[in-house]
C-alpha positions in Angstrom: -7.6 -50.7 -35.9 -6.0 -48.6 -33.0 -9.4 -48.1 -31.4 -10.1 -51.9 -31.4 -6.7 -52.6 -29.9 -7.1 -50.0 -27.2 -10.5 -51.5 -26.2 -9.0 -55.0 -25.9 -5.5 -54.0 -24.7 -6.5 -51.6 -21.9 -8.7 -54.2 -20.2 -6.7 -57.4 -20.8 -4.4 -56.9 -17.7 -7.4 -56.3 -15.4 -9.1 -59.3 -16.9 -6.1 -61.5 -16.1 -6.0 -60.0 -12.6 -9.7 -60.8 -12.3 -8.9 -64.4 -13.0 -6.5 -64.5 -10.1 -3.2 -63.9 -11.8 -0.2 -62.4 -9.9 1.4 -59.2 -11.2 4.3 -61.3 -12.5 1.8 -63.3 -14.6 0.0 -60.2 -15.7 3.3 -58.8 -17.0 4.1 -62.1 -18.8 0.7 -62.1 -20.5 1.0 -58.4 -21.5 4.3 -58.9 -23.2 4.1 -62.5 -24.4 2.8 -61.6 -27.9 6.4 -60.4 -28.5 7.5 -64.0 -28.9 5.4 -64.6 -32.0 6.0 -61.0 -33.2 9.7 -61.6 -33.0 9.3 -65.0 -34.6 7.6 -63.5 -37.6 9.9 -60.5 -38.1 12.6 -62.3 -40.2 9.9 -63.1 -42.8 8.1 -59.8 -42.8 10.5 -58.0 -45.2 10.4 -60.7 -47.9 6.7 -61.4 -47.6 5.6 -57.7 -47.8 7.9 -57.1 -50.7 6.5 -60.0 -52.7 2.8 -60.2 -51.9 0.1 -57.6 -52.5 0.0 -55.5 -49.3 -3.7 -54.9 -49.5 -4.5 -58.6 -49.1 -1.7 -59.1 -46.5 -3.3 -56.4 -44.4 -6.7 -58.2 -44.7 -5.1 -61.4 -43.5 -3.3 -59.6 -40.7 -6.6 -58.0 -39.5 -8.2 -61.4 -39.7 -5.6 -62.9 -37.4 -6.0 -60.1 -34.8 -9.8 -60.5 -35.1 -9.5 -64.2 -34.0 -7.1 -63.2 -31.2 -9.8 -60.9 -29.8 -12.4 -63.6 -30.1 -10.1 -65.8 -28.0 -10.1 -63.1 -25.3 -13.9 -62.9 -25.4 -14.5 -66.6 -25.1 -11.6 -67.2 -22.7 -12.4 -68.9 -19.4 -8.8 -69.5 -18.4 -5.4 -67.8 -18.6 -3.9 -70.3 -21.1 -6.6 -69.4 -23.6 -5.8 -65.7 -23.2 -2.1 -66.6 -23.7 -3.0 -68.5 -26.9 -4.9 -65.4 -28.1 -2.0 -63.2 -27.2 0.5 -65.3 -29.2 -1.9 -65.2 -32.1 -2.2 -61.4 -31.9 1.7 -61.3 -32.0 1.7 -62.8 -35.4 -0.6 -60.1 -36.7 1.3 -57.4 -34.9 4.5 -58.4 -36.5 3.1 -57.5 -39.9 0.7 -54.7 -38.9 3.0 -51.7 -38.4 5.2 -52.1 -41.5 2.2 -52.8 -43.6 0.2 -49.8 -42.4 3.1 -47.5 -42.9 3.9 -48.8 -46.4 0.3 -48.6 -47.5 -0.1 -45.1 -46.2 3.2 -43.9 -47.8 2.3 -45.5 -51.2 -1.1 -43.8 -51.2 0.4 -40.3 -50.9 2.0 -38.0 -53.5 5.7 -37.5 -52.8 5.2 -33.8 -52.2 2.8 -34.5 -49.3 4.4 -37.5 -47.7 5.3 -35.9 -44.4 2.0 -34.1 -43.9 0.1 -37.1 -45.0 1.8 -39.5 -42.6 1.1 -36.9 -39.9 -2.6 -37.0 -40.7 -2.5 -40.8 -40.8 -0.9 -40.9 -37.3 -3.8 -38.9 -35.9 -5.9 -42.0 -36.1 -3.8 -43.6 -33.4 -3.7 -40.4 -31.4 -7.5 -40.1 -31.4 -7.9 -43.8 -30.5 -5.4 -43.3 -27.6 -7.5 -40.4 -26.4 -10.9 -42.1 -26.3 -10.2 -45.9 -26.4 -9.2 -46.6 -22.8 -12.0 -44.5 -21.2 -14.6 -46.2 -23.5 -13.0 -49.6 -22.7 -13.4 -49.0 -18.9 -17.0 -47.8 -19.3 -18.0 -50.8 -21.5 -16.4 -53.2 -19.1 -18.3 -51.7 -16.1 -21.6 -51.8 -18.1 -21.4 -55.1 -20.0 -18.3 -56.9 -18.8 -15.0 -58.0 -20.2 -16.2 -60.5 -22.8 -18.6 -58.0 -24.5 -15.8 -55.4 -24.6 -13.5 -57.9 -26.4 -16.3 -58.8 -28.8 -16.9 -55.1 -29.6 -13.2 -54.8 -30.3 -13.4 -57.8 -32.6 -16.4 -56.2 -34.4 -14.4 -53.0 -35.1 -11.8 -55.2 -36.9 -14.5 -56.5 -39.2 -15.0 -52.8 -40.3 -11.2 -52.6 -40.8 -11.2 -55.8 -42.9 -13.9 -54.4 -45.2 -12.0 -51.1 -45.6 -8.7 -53.0 -46.2 -10.3 -54.9 -49.1 -11.4 -51.6 -50.7 -7.8 -50.3 -50.9 -6.1 -50.2 -54.3 -3.7 -53.1 -55.0 0.0 -52.1 -54.8 1.3 -54.2 -57.7 4.5 -55.5 -56.0 7.7 -56.0 -57.9 8.4 -59.7 -58.2 11.4 -59.6 -60.6 13.8 -60.9 -58.0 11.5 -63.7 -56.9 10.6 -64.7 -53.4 13.5 -65.3 -51.1 14.7 -64.7 -47.6 18.1 -63.3 -46.8 19.9 -61.7 -43.8 20.0 -58.3 -45.5 16.1 -58.3 -45.5 16.1 -58.9 -41.8 18.9 -56.9 -40.1 20.5 -53.5 -41.0 23.8 -53.2 -39.0 23.3 -49.4 -38.8 20.1 -50.0 -36.8 21.7 -52.0 -33.9 22.1 -48.9 -31.6 18.6 -47.6 -32.4 17.2 -51.1 -31.9 18.8 -51.4 -28.5 17.4 -48.0 -27.5 14.0 -49.1 -28.8 14.2 -52.1 -26.5 14.6 -50.0 -23.4 12.2 -47.2 -24.4 9.4 -49.2 -25.9 9.6 -51.8 -23.2 9.3 -49.3 -20.4 6.4 -47.5 -22.1 4.7 -50.9 -22.3 4.9 -51.0 -18.5 2.7 -48.0 -18.4 0.0 -49.5 -20.6 0.3 -52.9 -18.9 -0.2 -51.8 -15.3 -1.5 -48.2 -15.0 -5.2 -49.2 -15.0 -4.6 -51.6 -12.1 -2.4 -49.1 -10.4 -5.0 -46.4 -10.8 -7.7 -48.7 -9.4 -5.5 -49.5 -6.4 -5.3 -45.7 -5.7 -9.1 -45.3 -6.0 -8.8 -43.4 -9.3 -11.8 -44.5 -11.4 -11.2 -42.3 -14.4 -7.6 -43.5 -15.0 -8.3 -43.6 -18.8 -7.9 -39.8 -18.7 -4.2 -40.5 -18.4 -4.3 -41.7 -22.0 -6.6 -38.8 -23.1 -4.1 -36.3 -21.7 -1.2 -38.1 -23.4 -3.0 -38.2 -26.8 -4.2 -34.6 -26.7 -0.7 -33.4 -25.9 0.7 -35.6 -28.7 -1.2 -33.3 -31.2 0.9 -30.5 -29.9 4.3 -32.2 -29.2 4.7 -34.0 -32.5 4.4 -31.1 -34.9 6.5 -28.9 -32.6 9.2 -31.6 -32.2 9.2 -32.2 -36.0 10.0 -28.6 -36.7 12.5 -28.5 -33.9 14.3 -31.6 -35.3 14.3 -30.1 -38.8 15.9 -26.9 -37.6 18.3 -28.2 -34.9 18.7 -31.9 -35.6 17.0 -35.0 -34.3 19.7 -35.6 -31.7 18.8 -32.4 -29.9 15.2 -33.7 -29.8 15.9 -37.2 -28.6 17.9 -36.3 -25.5 15.4 -34.0 -23.8 12.6 -36.3 -24.9 14.3 -39.2 -23.0 14.8 -37.0 -19.9 11.2 -36.0 -19.9 10.1 -39.6 -20.4 12.1 -40.6 -17.3 10.4 -37.7 -15.4 7.0 -39.0 -16.3 7.8 -42.3 -14.5 8.8 -40.3 -11.4 5.4 -38.6 -11.5 3.5 -41.9 -12.0 5.3 -43.5 -9.1 4.2 -40.8 -6.7 0.7 -40.3 -8.3 -2.2 -40.9 -5.9 -4.8 -38.6 -7.5 -6.3 -38.2 -11.0 -4.6 -34.7 -11.5 -1.2 -36.3 -10.8 -1.8 -39.1 -13.4 -3.0 -36.5 -15.9 0.2 -34.4 -15.4 2.2 -37.6 -15.9 0.4 -38.2 -19.2 1.2 -34.7 -20.3 4.9 -35.1 -19.4 5.1 -38.5 -21.1 3.6 -37.0 -24.3 6.4 -34.4 -24.4 8.9 -37.2 -23.5 8.2 -40.5 -25.2 5.9 -38.7 -27.7 8.9 -36.7 -28.8 11.8 -39.1 -28.7 10.0 -42.1 -30.3 9.2 -40.4 -33.6 12.6 -38.7 -33.6 14.2 -42.1 -33.2 12.2 -43.4 -36.2 13.3 -40.4 -38.2 16.9 -41.0 -37.3 16.5 -44.7 -38.4 15.3 -43.6 -41.8 18.1 -41.1 -42.1 20.8 -43.7 -41.4 20.2 -45.8 -44.5 19.6 -45.2 -48.2 15.9 -45.0 -49.2 15.9 -48.5 -50.7 16.8 -49.9 -47.3 14.3 -48.0 -45.2 11.7 -50.8 -44.8 14.3 -53.3 -43.6 15.7 -50.6 -41.3 12.3 -50.0 -39.8 11.8 -53.8 -39.3 15.2 -54.0 -37.5 14.1 -51.2 -35.1 10.8 -53.1 -34.5 12.8 -56.1 -33.4 14.2 -54.1 -30.6 10.8 -52.9 -29.6 9.4 -56.4 -29.7 12.1 -57.6 -27.4 11.3 -54.7 -25.0 7.6 -55.5 -25.0 8.4 -59.1 -24.2 11.0 -58.7 -21.5 10.4 -55.5 -19.5 6.7 -55.9 -18.6 7.5 -59.4 -17.3 10.4 -57.9 -15.3 8.1 -55.2 -13.9 5.4 -57.7 -13.0 7.9 -60.0 -11.3 9.2 -57.0 -9.3 5.7 -56.1 -8.1 5.0 -59.7 -7.1 8.3 -60.0 -5.2 7.6 -56.8 -3.2 4.1 -57.9 -2.4 5.3 -61.4 -1.3 7.7 -59.7 1.1 4.9 -57.8 2.8 4.7 -54.6 0.7 1.3 -53.3 -0.1 -0.1 -53.1 -3.6 0.4 -49.3 -4.1 4.0 -49.4 -2.8 4.8 -52.4 -5.1 3.6 -50.6 -8.2 5.2 -47.4 -7.2 8.6 -49.1 -6.8 8.2 -50.8 -10.2 7.7 -47.5 -11.9 10.7 -46.0 -10.2 12.8 -49.0 -11.1 11.8 -48.5 -14.8 13.6 -45.2 -14.8 16.9 -47.2 -15.0 16.3 -48.7 -18.5 15.3 -45.2 -19.7 18.6 -43.7 -18.5 20.5 -46.6 -20.0 19.0 -45.7 -23.4 20.1 -42.1 -22.8 23.7 -43.1 -22.0 23.8 -45.4 -25.1 22.6 -42.5 -27.3 25.1 -40.0 -25.8 28.0 -42.5 -26.4 27.0 -43.0 -30.0 25.5 -39.6 -30.8 28.4 -38.2 -32.9 28.7 -41.3 -35.0 25.0 -41.5 -35.7 24.5 -37.9 -36.5 27.6 -37.7 -38.8 26.3 -40.7 -40.8 22.8 -39.3 -41.0 24.1 -36.0 -42.4 26.3 -37.7 -44.9 23.4 -39.7 -46.4 21.0 -36.7 -46.3 
């Protein structure tokens, strides 16, 4: 699933640029799937609790498959936007479904290590997907790359249907309620997820275009460096968090994440981009799972799925808003006479501001959050 998404997602911004879109429109297209992802969020908790997750995953994969077909057949930007909105529906279900199915398949004594192995799938896809996407596009073009991504989802669909059914508990019936949508304790983490997830999306949305503007052909190695270092940073940060507390992991992670944007903004060569990927892996790659761990610690076990969904709402808003803001900033600078490289550099430096806002929010609420987490655990 992750490999297919990287094949399609890496090249989509360049495809939209190829069609003549401005940076503002590229940012809008990159983040617009957040509209439908947010629209579906209020229903995810009730639907995943009532229906068999195996078949829900199959339907979710099918939705994203048709979105990728839209990209492959697209001859206009409105058709790409339609596919992006369709993909958002699938993305709204995908993360909570995958996490729930993986958790349910594991014995309780191996939950943490099992989830760690499960997450390697995304890390490996991050390492190889963008480079392969760039190579496929150069060899066979955009449409073929999107069709290959769709073909990978057919494999995922077959595998999903081979999973065991989860026998959902339907004693309470099927109903929507506010408590299945929002967990008040998650408001601060969700706001942080808005700023951190949204700024990270600005990397994936624009870095291929930015690298090409700098004459860097192998910009996909940024993602490779990021993914390889994740294999080191996540186990180390997990042990550090267990020993010293997640708050002491989150703060340096956010600072390093901000530093990676400084490096990207000044990067003009492949080694500089690779260094930025390494720093980002020890920044966002550390603070993002630490934030997820904190979210799970802030609520009783029975409320964890809803807590995760609340956090994803913040991320969805960030994916919708901040790439559009970044793209608009690039367009404004270029319209005022700035060159392409200067415009993208300025955007990446500007995105340090939301990261620092997330840091300030956490520092102001750190004591309250950690005290509550300790009390429940």
